[in-house]
Structure formats: structure tokens, C-alpha cells
C-alpha positions as CSV (number, residue, x, y, z in Angstrom):
1,M,56.6,-71.1,-168.6
2,T,58.7,-68.1,-169.6
3,R,55.6,-66.1,-170.2
4,I,54.2,-67.1,-166.8
5,L,57.4,-66.0,-165.1
6,A,57.4,-62.8,-167.0
7,A,53.8,-62.1,-165.9
8,V,54.8,-62.7,-162.3
9,T,57.7,-60.2,-162.5
10,K,55.7,-57.4,-164.1
11,G,53.2,-54.9,-162.7
12,R,51.3,-55.4,-159.5
13,L,52.1,-59.1,-159.2
14,S,55.9,-58.4,-159.2
15,P,57.7,-59.9,-156.2
16,D,59.4,-57.6,-153.7
17,L,63.0,-58.7,-154.3
18,S,64.3,-55.8,-152.4
19,S,64.1,-57.9,-149.3
20,L,67.1,-59.8,-150.7
21,G,69.3,-56.9,-150.2
22,E,67.6,-54.9,-147.5
23,S,69.9,-54.2,-144.6
24,L,72.0,-57.2,-145.3
25,S,74.6,-56.8,-142.6
26,P,76.7,-59.8,-141.6
27,A,74.5,-60.2,-138.5
28,R,71.3,-60.2,-140.6
29,L,72.8,-62.7,-143.1
30,R,73.9,-65.0,-140.3
31,I,70.4,-65.0,-138.8
32,E,68.8,-65.7,-142.2
33,V,71.1,-68.5,-143.1
34,L,70.9,-70.2,-139.7
35,A,67.1,-69.9,-139.7
36,G,67.1,-71.5,-143.2
37,L,69.3,-74.4,-141.9
38,T,66.9,-74.9,-139.0
39,V,63.9,-75.1,-141.3
40,A,65.7,-77.4,-143.7
41,L,66.4,-79.9,-140.8
42,A,62.7,-79.8,-139.8
43,L,61.6,-80.2,-143.4
44,V,63.3,-83.6,-143.9
45,P,61.2,-85.9,-141.7
46,E,58.0,-84.0,-142.7
47,A,58.6,-84.4,-146.4
48,V,59.5,-88.1,-146.0
49,A,56.5,-88.8,-143.8
50,F,54.1,-87.0,-146.2
51,A,55.5,-88.9,-149.2
52,F,54.7,-92.1,-147.3
53,V,51.2,-90.9,-146.7
54,A,50.7,-90.2,-150.4
55,G,52.1,-93.6,-151.3
56,V,55.2,-92.3,-153.2
57,H,59.0,-92.5,-152.9
58,P,60.5,-90.3,-150.2
59,L,62.5,-88.4,-152.8
60,V,59.2,-87.3,-154.4
61,G,58.4,-85.5,-151.2
62,L,61.9,-84.1,-150.8
63,Y,62.0,-82.8,-154.3
64,A,58.7,-81.1,-153.8
65,A,59.9,-79.5,-150.6
66,F,63.1,-78.2,-152.4
67,I,61.4,-76.9,-155.6
68,V,58.2,-75.5,-154.1
69,G,60.3,-74.0,-151.2
70,L,62.8,-72.4,-153.5
71,I,60.3,-70.8,-156.0
72,T,57.9,-69.5,-153.4
73,A,60.9,-68.1,-151.4
74,L,62.0,-66.2,-154.6
75,I,58.7,-64.8,-155.8
76,G,56.1,-65.5,-153.0
77,G,53.9,-62.9,-151.5
78,R,55.5,-62.8,-148.1
79,P,59.2,-63.0,-147.2
80,G,59.6,-65.4,-144.3
81,M,57.1,-68.0,-145.4
82,I,58.2,-71.6,-146.0
83,S,56.5,-73.9,-148.4
84,G,56.9,-77.6,-149.2
85,A,55.1,-80.9,-149.2
86,T,52.2,-80.9,-146.7
87,G,50.0,-83.5,-145.1
88,A,46.8,-81.6,-146.1
89,L,47.7,-82.3,-149.8
90,A,49.1,-85.8,-149.2
91,V,45.8,-87.2,-147.8
92,V,44.1,-86.2,-151.0
93,M,46.8,-87.6,-153.2
94,V,46.8,-91.1,-151.7
95,S,43.7,-92.3,-153.5
96,L,44.9,-90.9,-156.9
97,V,48.2,-92.7,-156.6
98,A,46.6,-95.9,-155.4
99,D,44.1,-96.0,-158.3
100,H,46.1,-94.6,-161.2
101,G,49.8,-94.4,-160.3
102,V,52.4,-91.7,-159.6
103,E,52.5,-90.4,-163.2
104,Y,48.9,-89.3,-162.8
105,L,49.9,-87.5,-159.6
106,F,52.6,-85.5,-161.5
107,A,50.1,-84.5,-164.2
108,T,47.6,-83.5,-161.5
109,V,50.2,-81.3,-159.8
110,V,50.9,-79.5,-163.1
111,L,47.2,-78.8,-163.6
112,M,46.9,-77.8,-160.0
113,G,49.6,-75.3,-160.5
114,L,48.0,-73.8,-163.6
115,I,44.7,-73.4,-161.8
116,Q,46.5,-71.5,-159.0
117,I,48.3,-69.3,-161.5
118,V,44.9,-68.3,-163.0
119,V,43.5,-67.6,-159.5
120,G,46.5,-65.3,-158.9
121,I,46.3,-63.5,-162.2
122,M,42.6,-63.0,-161.7
123,R,43.4,-61.6,-158.2
124,W,41.0,-63.8,-156.5
125,G,43.4,-64.2,-153.6
126,K,41.9,-61.0,-152.1
127,F,38.8,-63.0,-151.1
128,I,40.8,-64.4,-148.2
129,R,39.8,-61.2,-146.4
130,L,36.3,-62.7,-146.1
131,V,37.7,-65.2,-143.6
132,P,36.5,-64.0,-140.1
133,H,38.8,-63.7,-137.2
134,P,37.1,-66.6,-135.2
135,V,37.8,-68.9,-138.2
136,M,41.4,-67.8,-138.1
137,L,41.6,-68.7,-134.4
138,G,40.0,-72.1,-135.0
139,F,42.3,-72.6,-138.0
140,V,45.5,-72.0,-136.0
141,N,44.2,-74.0,-133.0
142,G,43.2,-77.0,-135.2
143,L,46.5,-76.8,-137.1
144,A,48.5,-76.8,-133.8
145,I,46.6,-79.9,-132.7
146,V,47.3,-81.6,-136.1
147,I,51.0,-80.8,-135.9
148,F,51.0,-82.2,-132.4
149,L,49.2,-85.4,-133.4
150,A,51.5,-85.9,-136.4
151,Q,54.5,-86.0,-134.0
152,L,53.1,-88.9,-132.0
153,S,54.0,-91.4,-134.7
154,Q,57.6,-90.8,-133.8
155,F,56.9,-92.5,-130.5
156,Q,56.2,-95.7,-132.2
157,V,58.7,-98.5,-132.9
158,P,60.6,-97.8,-136.1
159,G,59.4,-100.0,-139.0
160,T,59.2,-99.9,-142.8
161,A,56.7,-98.0,-144.8
162,E,55.4,-101.3,-146.2
163,A,54.8,-102.5,-142.6
164,S,52.5,-99.7,-141.7
165,G,51.6,-97.9,-144.9
166,H,52.1,-94.6,-143.2
167,G,55.9,-94.2,-142.9
168,M,58.1,-95.4,-140.0
169,A,55.4,-96.3,-137.6
170,S,54.7,-100.0,-137.3
171,G,51.8,-99.4,-134.9
172,E,53.7,-100.5,-131.8
173,W,54.3,-97.8,-129.3
174,L,57.6,-97.4,-127.6
175,S,57.7,-98.5,-123.9
176,G,60.0,-98.8,-121.0
177,A,63.5,-97.3,-121.3
178,P,63.3,-96.4,-125.1
179,L,60.1,-94.3,-124.4
180,Y,61.6,-92.6,-121.4
181,T,64.8,-91.8,-123.3
182,M,62.8,-90.4,-126.2
183,L,60.7,-88.2,-123.8
184,A,63.9,-87.0,-122.0
185,L,65.5,-85.9,-125.3
186,V,62.3,-84.2,-126.4
187,A,62.1,-82.3,-123.1
188,L,65.8,-81.4,-123.4
189,T,65.3,-79.9,-126.8
190,M,62.3,-77.9,-125.7
191,A,64.2,-76.7,-122.6
192,I,67.1,-75.5,-124.8
193,I,64.7,-73.7,-127.2
194,W,62.9,-72.0,-124.2
195,A,66.1,-71.0,-122.3
196,L,68.6,-70.1,-125.0
197,P,66.9,-66.8,-126.1
198,K,67.2,-65.5,-122.5
199,L,71.0,-66.0,-122.8
200,T,71.9,-65.2,-126.4
201,S,70.5,-64.7,-129.9
202,V,73.7,-65.6,-131.7
203,V,72.2,-69.0,-132.8
204,P,68.5,-69.7,-133.5
205,A,67.2,-71.6,-130.5
206,P,65.6,-74.4,-132.5
207,L,68.9,-75.0,-134.3
208,A,70.8,-75.1,-131.0
209,G,68.3,-77.5,-129.6
210,I,68.7,-79.9,-132.6
211,G,72.5,-79.6,-132.5
212,I,73.0,-80.1,-128.8
213,T,70.5,-83.0,-128.6
214,A,72.1,-84.7,-131.6
215,A,75.6,-84.2,-130.2
216,I,74.6,-85.9,-126.9
217,V,73.0,-88.8,-128.7
218,L,76.0,-89.3,-131.0
219,I,78.7,-88.9,-128.2
220,F,77.0,-91.2,-125.8
221,G,75.8,-93.6,-128.4
222,I,72.2,-93.4,-127.3
223,D,69.9,-95.8,-129.1
224,V,66.9,-93.8,-130.3
225,P,65.0,-93.5,-133.5
226,R,66.8,-91.3,-136.1
227,V,65.9,-89.7,-139.4
228,G,67.5,-92.6,-141.2
229,D,65.1,-95.0,-139.6
230,M,62.3,-93.5,-141.7
231,A,64.0,-93.8,-145.1
232,S,67.2,-92.9,-146.9
233,I,67.2,-89.4,-148.2
234,E,70.2,-89.9,-150.5
235,G,69.5,-89.0,-154.2
236,G,70.5,-86.9,-157.1
237,L,69.3,-83.7,-158.8
238,P,65.6,-83.7,-159.7
239,L,65.4,-84.4,-163.5
240,F,62.9,-82.9,-166.0
241,H,60.2,-85.4,-166.6
242,I,57.0,-84.9,-168.6
243,P,54.3,-87.0,-166.9
244,M,53.8,-90.2,-168.8
245,V,50.0,-90.1,-169.1
246,P,47.8,-90.4,-172.2
247,L,46.9,-87.0,-173.5
248,T,43.2,-87.8,-173.7
249,W,39.9,-86.4,-172.4
250,E,39.6,-89.3,-170.1
251,T,42.9,-88.4,-168.4
252,F,41.7,-84.9,-168.0
253,E,38.5,-86.1,-166.4
254,I,40.5,-88.2,-163.9
255,I,43.0,-85.5,-162.8
256,L,40.7,-82.4,-162.9
257,P,38.7,-83.1,-159.7
258,Y,41.9,-83.9,-157.8
259,A,43.6,-80.8,-159.2
260,L,40.7,-78.5,-158.2
261,I,40.7,-79.9,-154.6
262,L,44.4,-79.7,-154.3
263,A,44.6,-76.2,-155.7
264,A,41.9,-75.0,-153.3
265,I,43.4,-76.7,-150.2
266,G,46.9,-75.4,-151.2
267,L,45.7,-71.8,-151.7
268,I,43.6,-71.6,-148.5
269,E,46.4,-73.0,-146.4
270,S,49.0,-70.7,-148.1
271,L,46.9,-67.5,-147.8
272,L,46.0,-68.2,-144.2
273,T,49.6,-68.8,-143.4
274,L,50.5,-65.6,-145.3
275,N,48.1,-63.7,-142.9
276,L,49.6,-65.2,-139.8
277,V,53.2,-64.5,-140.9
278,G,52.1,-61.0,-141.8
279,E,50.8,-60.4,-138.3
280,I,54.2,-61.4,-136.9
281,T,56.3,-59.5,-139.4
282,G,54.0,-56.5,-139.7
283,K,53.6,-57.0,-143.5
284,R,50.3,-56.8,-145.5
285,G,49.2,-57.7,-149.0
286,G,50.7,-60.1,-151.4
287,A,47.8,-62.6,-151.6
288,S,47.5,-62.7,-155.4
289,Q,51.3,-62.8,-155.8
290,E,51.4,-65.7,-153.4
291,C,48.8,-67.5,-155.5
292,V,50.9,-67.1,-158.6
293,A,54.0,-68.2,-156.8
294,Q,52.3,-71.3,-155.5
295,G,51.0,-72.1,-159.0
296,V,54.4,-71.6,-160.7
297,A,56.1,-73.7,-158.0
298,N,53.6,-76.6,-158.4
299,T,53.7,-76.5,-162.2
300,V,57.5,-76.8,-162.1
301,T,57.4,-79.4,-159.4
302,G,55.0,-81.6,-161.4
303,V,57.5,-81.8,-164.4
304,F,60.5,-82.5,-162.1
305,G,59.0,-85.5,-160.2
306,G,57.7,-83.7,-157.1
307,M,54.4,-84.3,-155.3
308,G,53.5,-80.6,-155.1
309,G,53.0,-78.5,-152.0
310,C,51.9,-75.3,-150.3
311,A,52.8,-73.1,-147.4
312,M,53.7,-74.8,-144.2
313,I,52.6,-73.0,-141.0
314,G,54.9,-75.0,-138.7
315,Q,58.1,-74.4,-140.7
316,S,57.0,-70.8,-141.3
317,M,56.7,-70.2,-137.6
318,I,60.1,-71.8,-137.0
319,N,61.5,-69.5,-139.6
320,V,60.1,-66.2,-138.4
321,K,60.6,-67.0,-134.7
322,S,64.2,-67.8,-135.5
323,G,64.5,-64.1,-136.6
324,A,64.2,-64.5,-140.4
325,R,62.6,-61.5,-142.2
326,T,63.8,-61.7,-145.8
327,R,63.7,-64.2,-148.6
328,I,67.2,-65.4,-147.9
329,A,66.1,-67.8,-145.2
330,G,63.6,-69.6,-147.5
331,I,66.1,-69.8,-150.3
332,A,68.8,-71.0,-147.9
333,A,66.4,-73.7,-146.5
334,A,65.7,-75.0,-150.0
335,L,69.4,-75.1,-150.9
336,F,70.3,-76.8,-147.6
337,L,67.6,-79.4,-148.3
338,L,69.1,-80.1,-151.7
339,S,72.6,-80.3,-150.3
340,F,71.3,-82.9,-147.7
341,I,69.9,-85.0,-150.6
342,L,73.1,-84.7,-152.7
343,F,75.9,-84.7,-150.1
344,G,74.8,-84.8,-146.5
345,S,72.4,-87.7,-146.2
346,A,74.7,-89.8,-144.1
347,V,75.0,-86.9,-141.5
348,I,71.3,-85.9,-141.6
349,E,70.1,-89.5,-141.2
350,Q,71.9,-89.6,-137.8
351,I,69.8,-86.7,-136.3
352,P,67.5,-88.1,-133.6
353,L,63.9,-87.7,-134.3
354,A,63.4,-86.6,-130.7
355,A,65.2,-83.4,-131.4
356,L,62.9,-82.6,-134.3
357,V,59.9,-83.6,-132.3
358,G,60.9,-81.2,-129.6
359,V,61.2,-78.4,-132.1
360,M,57.7,-79.1,-133.5
361,F,56.2,-79.3,-130.0
362,M,57.5,-75.8,-129.3
363,V,55.9,-74.8,-132.6
364,V,52.7,-76.2,-131.4
365,I,52.9,-74.2,-128.1
366,G,53.7,-71.0,-130.1
367,T,51.0,-71.6,-132.7
368,F,48.0,-72.4,-130.6
369,A,46.0,-69.3,-129.8
370,W,45.9,-69.7,-126.0
371,N,44.1,-66.4,-125.6
372,S,41.1,-67.9,-127.5
373,L,40.5,-70.1,-124.5
374,K,40.1,-67.0,-122.3
375,I,37.7,-65.2,-124.7
376,L,35.4,-68.1,-125.5
377,F,33.0,-67.0,-122.7
378,K,33.4,-63.3,-123.5
379,V,32.8,-63.2,-127.3
380,P,29.4,-63.6,-128.8
381,R,28.2,-67.2,-128.7
382,T,28.3,-67.6,-132.4
383,D,32.0,-66.7,-132.6
384,A,32.7,-69.1,-129.8
385,V,30.9,-71.9,-131.7
386,V,32.8,-71.0,-134.9
387,I,36.2,-71.2,-133.1
388,I,35.4,-74.6,-131.7
389,L,33.8,-75.9,-134.9
390,V,36.7,-74.9,-137.1
391,T,39.2,-76.5,-134.6
392,V,37.3,-79.8,-134.5
393,V,36.7,-79.9,-138.3
394,T,40.4,-79.1,-138.9
395,V,41.5,-82.1,-136.8
396,A,38.8,-84.4,-138.1
397,T,39.0,-83.7,-141.8
398,D,41.3,-81.1,-143.4
399,L,42.1,-77.4,-143.2
400,A,40.3,-76.3,-146.4
401,T,37.0,-78.0,-145.3
402,A,37.3,-76.5,-141.9
403,V,37.8,-72.9,-143.3
404,V,34.9,-73.3,-145.7
405,V,32.6,-74.6,-143.0
406,G,33.7,-71.8,-140.7
407,V,33.1,-69.1,-143.3
408,I,29.6,-70.5,-144.2
409,V,28.5,-70.7,-140.5
410,S,29.8,-67.2,-139.9
411,A,28.0,-65.9,-143.0
412,L,24.8,-67.6,-142.0
413,A,25.1,-66.2,-138.5
414,Y,25.7,-62.7,-139.8
415,A,22.8,-62.9,-142.2
416,W,20.5,-64.1,-139.4
417,Q,21.6,-61.3,-137.1
418,N,21.0,-58.7,-139.8
419,A,17.7,-60.3,-140.7
420,T,16.4,-59.6,-137.2
421,R,17.5,-56.0,-137.3
422,I,14.9,-54.8,-139.7
423,R,12.3,-52.6,-137.9
424,A,10.3,-49.5,-138.5
425,R,9.3,-46.4,-136.4
426,T,5.9,-45.0,-137.3
427,Y,4.3,-41.6,-136.8
428,E,1.5,-39.5,-138.2
429,T,2.0,-36.4,-140.3
430,P,-0.2,-33.3,-139.8
431,E,-1.9,-34.2,-143.1
432,G,-3.0,-37.5,-141.7
433,A,-0.5,-39.8,-143.5
434,R,1.3,-42.5,-141.7
435,V,5.1,-42.6,-142.1
436,Y,7.1,-45.8,-141.7
437,Q,10.8,-45.1,-141.1
438,V,12.5,-48.3,-142.0
439,K,15.7,-49.1,-140.2
440,G,18.2,-52.0,-140.9
441,P,19.3,-53.7,-144.1
442,L,16.7,-55.1,-146.4
443,F,17.9,-58.2,-148.1
444,F,16.8,-61.9,-148.7
445,G,17.0,-62.6,-145.0
446,S,14.9,-59.7,-143.8
447,A,12.5,-59.5,-146.7
448,E,9.8,-61.5,-144.8
449,G,10.2,-59.5,-141.6
450,F,9.9,-56.3,-143.7
451,G,6.5,-57.3,-144.9
452,E,5.3,-58.0,-141.4
453,L,6.0,-54.4,-140.3
454,F,3.0,-53.1,-142.3
455,N,-0.7,-53.5,-141.9
456,P,-2.5,-52.1,-145.0
457,G,-6.0,-52.8,-143.5
458,D,-5.5,-50.5,-140.5
459,D,-3.4,-47.8,-142.1
460,P,-4.8,-44.5,-143.4
461,S,-5.4,-43.7,-147.0
462,V,-1.8,-42.3,-147.5
463,V,1.2,-44.2,-146.3
464,I,4.9,-43.1,-146.7
465,V,7.7,-45.6,-146.4
466,D,11.0,-43.9,-145.7
467,F,14.2,-45.9,-146.5
468,A,16.7,-43.2,-145.4
469,E,18.0,-45.4,-142.6
470,S,17.8,-48.7,-144.5
471,R,19.7,-50.2,-147.4
472,V,18.1,-52.2,-150.3
473,A,20.6,-55.0,-150.9
474,D,19.3,-57.5,-153.5
475,Q,16.6,-58.8,-155.7
476,S,14.6,-60.2,-152.8
477,A,14.5,-56.8,-151.2
478,L,13.2,-55.3,-154.4
479,Q,10.5,-57.9,-154.7
480,A,9.5,-57.3,-151.1
481,I,9.0,-53.6,-151.9
482,E,7.0,-54.5,-155.1
483,K,4.8,-56.9,-153.0
484,L,4.2,-54.2,-150.3
485,A,3.2,-51.7,-153.0
486,G,0.8,-54.3,-154.4
487,R,-0.8,-54.9,-151.0
488,Y,-1.5,-51.2,-150.5
489,E,-2.8,-50.7,-154.1
490,A,-5.1,-53.7,-153.6
491,A,-6.4,-52.0,-150.4
492,G,-7.1,-48.9,-152.4
493,K,-4.6,-46.8,-150.6
494,K,-1.8,-44.6,-151.8
495,I,1.8,-45.4,-150.9
496,E,4.9,-43.3,-151.4
497,L,8.5,-44.6,-151.3
498,R,11.1,-42.2,-150.3
499,H,15.0,-42.1,-150.1
500,L,15.6,-45.0,-152.5
501,T,18.6,-44.8,-154.8
502,R,18.5,-44.1,-158.5
503,D,19.5,-47.7,-158.9
504,C,16.4,-48.8,-157.0
505,H,14.3,-46.5,-159.2
506,A,15.4,-48.2,-162.3
507,L,15.0,-51.8,-161.0
508,L,11.6,-51.4,-159.5
509,T,8.8,-52.1,-162.0
510,K,5.2,-51.7,-160.6
511,A,6.4,-49.7,-157.6
512,G,8.7,-47.5,-159.6
513,H,6.1,-44.8,-160.2
514,L,5.5,-44.6,-156.4
515,V,9.1,-43.4,-155.7
516,V,9.4,-39.7,-154.6
517,D,12.6,-38.1,-155.7
518,S,14.6,-36.1,-153.2
519,D,17.9,-34.2,-153.1
520,D,19.2,-36.3,-150.2
521,D,18.5,-39.7,-151.8
522,P,21.3,-42.2,-151.0
523,D,23.7,-43.5,-153.6
524,Y,24.6,-47.2,-153.6
525,E,24.2,-50.2,-156.0
526,V,21.8,-53.1,-155.6
527,A,23.3,-56.6,-156.3
528,V,21.0,-57.5,-159.2
529,N,20.8,-56.7,-162.9
530,Y,17.8,-55.5,-164.9
531,S,16.6,-55.9,-168.4
532,V,14.9,-52.7,-169.5
533,R,13.3,-54.4,-172.5
534,T,11.6,-57.2,-170.5
535,G,11.5,-55.7,-167.0
536,I,12.9,-58.9,-165.5
537,L,14.9,-58.8,-162.4
538,G,17.8,-61.3,-162.2
539,D,20.9,-62.2,-160.3
540,H,24.3,-61.2,-161.5
């Protein structure tokens, strides 16, 4: 672990710790600490609820929120981000815990962390840039809906985890006076959060909303569900604990599939959250650093009895919209959370859930990309479909699946659009040769259309194919050129290939001798490799 931490703090993966001391005026420090307190209060019910979803003790979720939150705040890729136990991971963990027990979960979290560290060190986090903007819009919209739906369980009659299997909800909805009281307190919290910034910025609006609503409930003795109705959050310091699982190949086969899925979900959610926070704070980069930070955090969490975690968009939005811009807020949130567990459980358990629900509802309103509703009929139809598709899949399954589906659909749509762009302009030279000026990319999607542009039977004896305005992209394109050359040779006609790169020259076999060199040949690489000895084209 020491070597891992050393790798994180060296070279290009080193965290920007300057934000800890950047412009730390008393006013800035106050904003950061109060934002951290607000986030910590919102983390408690979320961590407990997700622990219930995963089928583990509430402290397992709280320890994960503390450890993952602290480590990622210290060395993560973006100051202002908040990480902790999340529902996206919990729903994957539940079957592992049910079938094999919590010790296997801890071992899986350790392996998950190691996989994420490798991803970060290999700098694969940069591939998040391949996520198109419509997928991002669908992601935030779907996530806003998921956060909203998750709060609805707080409008159910408090019960035990054993009664429902999913936390405090027993399946019976509040009705009558209790429901109206709950709704009134939620509305009060939302109104405070909306109005307070217009009056003062001394205290973060979400914290003021929680504080004022909690004070009203306690002073007037209003009977509403509170944090303590979910579970007790009292506990001690997390203790070092090697997962008690057999060190066998069978164990590895059990935990590896779960670890891979959890690592992928955690990184996708974290990197997308990193981009969203970056848009608000005006920061860029840090993807690979965030991968390493998430990996280190989960590895440590797994050996300290935590369920693992990743970035939390809801709490991250609370943090940055409360004014936090440095790492101090995230560190403060983690330390506040630990203090709640050690010393403040009796107080925190008295906070009405309505206040926290009101905060999260405001997060939903701020997270949902409302402008996406306006542009659905203005953007290309494919983009509109992707936005809706990703939103629906996010709500129906999970974030990682939704993002992967969105990227695949976007990529296929892009490939199809480019496949239809291949065309050729023809003209005759004074010498009687016919010139085909090919336009558009030549790749696997357009290879068939490329072949349909030519008619060897009707062409003159000399044909020139000019690729100056085209780009040969892959092996399928090369094979299409080879096939075209073969068609003209079979018809007894001469064909010349112009403006192909040196790379294409080397990769073409039969048609290679037909290439005409020119000083203005383009220079790019084709995405295949070539064996000079065998003359076989192959994929990388």
C-alpha cells in the first residue's frame, strides 16, 4: 500500500494539494467547513439506506462513506467531489452478500480497488472523453430521477430492515396528518434553501434548511420520522480487518466477476461526476488521478470493514453549490461523519428525515438538465433518442449500463452517418481516362457503398481513383480497395490509385503496385497492422 500511495503522489498522477492552502481566508475556511457539515448530514441516511440494500450492517455503509470520502478528498482528481457508499454499487453487492456472506464482500471491494488502481496507472480514465454530450444529458436526467425515487421511501411508515429488506420502509405509505406534516416540512426546507441565498451567503442554504427544520421539529415536538428510525449510527473507529475468506482459486473465481462490475460502475459514475463538477468549478483533467484515488480508497475500505463506494453526484452537487471549491470540504465531511459515529449519534438521530429529503429534492431540481427538454426537438433525432434512452435505462437498471448503452448507440449512429457520406465525383481527362474523386471516410461501414460507386464494365480503359478528399481508416477499407483493383484488372482495364498515404502503400498487397506517388500525398495511419513476410492484414 505504501508503494501505491507513493505512485499516486509522484509524477503526473500527483494530487493537487495546493487547493488545501489556496486563498484560505477565514471566510473561505468557514464556507468549506460548513459545506462539509451539510454534506455529512446528507451522507448519513444515504449510507445507512445503501447498507440495508446491500444486506449489511449500517456501520459497514457509514465506514465506507468515511474512508472513501476522506481518501478521495485528499488525493482525488477534482477538489469539491464527494464520494461514499452508493446505491449503484449496493444493488450489485446484494446477491454476493446473500450467497457468500459479508467477508466475501470485503475481499471483493479490495480486488475492486486494485483493478481501479491499475486503470488509473494505465491512464485509461481518459477514455471518458468518448462519452458524447447526449449521453451526459441522459445520465444526469436519469440520475436526478433515481435520486428523487430514492427519497420516496422516506414517505413510508418507519419499520425495521428485517420487515422490509430495504431499510426503514415497511411498505406502508404515510397518510393523513403524518403525510401532510412530512410534506409541509419538506416544503419548508426547500423554501429555505431557495430563499436564503437571496438574503445572505453566511451559511450554506442546505445547512440552514436542515437546521431550521430540525429546530422546529424538536421545539414543538412534532412526531415525524427521524434518522434514528432507520437505524442507530453509534459505533467505534473502523478496525483493520483482513477479509476472512479462503485464499483459493475458487474464491478468486467468485469475487472476480463482482469486482470487475463494481470497478466499472464505480469508475464510470466517478468520472462522469468529475466532468459535471468540472463544468461548475471550471476545472479540467484529473481522470486518471481520480481512478487511482477511487482504487486506493476502496482497497483501504475493504480491509477496514467498509462496503466500498464511488463518487456521489447528489452530495457533490450539494457541496459545490454550497460554495465549496477546495479539498477541505470533502475532508471536513468525512471527519464530521466519523464524529457523528463516535460522539454525535444521539443528536444526529433526532434530525427529521423530511429536512434531508427537502435537501435532496433541491439537488434533483438542480441536477436535472431542464434545457434538454427544450432541445429534444431541435437536436438531431439520434441525439434526442440517446438522451431519452440513457435516461430510461439509468432509471430501469443502473448508471454504468445506461452509459455503455448510450455510447454504443451513439457510436453506431455515428458510423452509419459516416457510412452514407461516401461518394465520388467523376470527370474525364483530355487523355480519355475517367477520374473518380472519392469523398468521405472509407471504413468498414462505407466499404460496400464504396464498391457501388464504380462500374468497370462501362468505364474506359484507364481509370484513376483519387483519395485526396477521403481517408482510409481500417482493414475493411484496404480490402475494399484491393477488391476494386481486382475488378478492373479482371475487366482488362488499367486503374491508378492516387493520394494514398505511405502507410496504405505498405499495407496494400495486389493493389500496391497501382499506387501513384505524389508530393502532396496525405499522412495518416491506418488502424491495422501488416506482416511483411506473409502479406496478411490483421487487426491490432
